[in-house]
C-alpha positions in Angstrom: 0.1 0.0 0.1 1.4 3.4 -0.9 1.1 6.3 1.3 -0.5 9.7 0.2 0.7 13.2 1.0 4.3 12.4 1.5 6.8 15.1 1.6 8.2 14.6 -1.9 4.5 14.7 -3.2 3.6 17.8 -1.2 6.7 19.7 -2.7 5.6 18.7 -6.1 2.1 19.9 -5.6 3.2 23.0 -4.1 5.5 23.8 -7.1 2.7 23.1 -9.4 0.0 25.2 -7.7 2.6 28.2 -7.4 3.1 28.1 -11.1 -0.4 28.1 -11.9 -1.2 24.5 -12.6 -4.5 23.1 -11.4 -4.8 19.3 -10.6 -6.7 16.5 -9.1 -5.2 14.1 -6.6 -5.0 10.3 -6.6 -7.6 9.8 -9.3 -9.1 6.3 -8.8 -10.6 6.1 -12.3 -7.1 6.1 -13.9 -4.9 3.0 -13.9 -2.2 3.0 -11.0 -4.1 5.8 -9.1 -1.6 8.6 -10.2 -0.6 10.9 -7.4 -1.3 14.1 -9.5 -3.4 14.5 -12.6 -3.3 17.6 -14.9 -6.6 17.2 -16.8 -5.9 20.1 -19.1 -2.9 18.7 -20.3 -3.8 15.1 -20.3 -0.9 14.4 -17.9 -0.4 12.4 -14.8 2.6 12.5 -12.3 3.6 9.6 -10.1 5.8 10.6 -7.3 8.2 7.9 -6.1 9.9 8.5 -2.8 12.8 6.5 -1.3 12.3 4.2 1.7 15.2 2.9 3.6 15.4 0.3 6.4 18.0 1.3 9.0 
């Protein structure tokens, strides 16, 4: 199970919003449930973070 609203994802969303892009989050209708969907540009963004075991 992937987590939502991770730090890398929030950074990407903040950048997009600040530059005027409007988006949808975690669209369940699309395959893979992309993290960010830009419907106007027919684009999806998957944010893959790193996970380390110490």
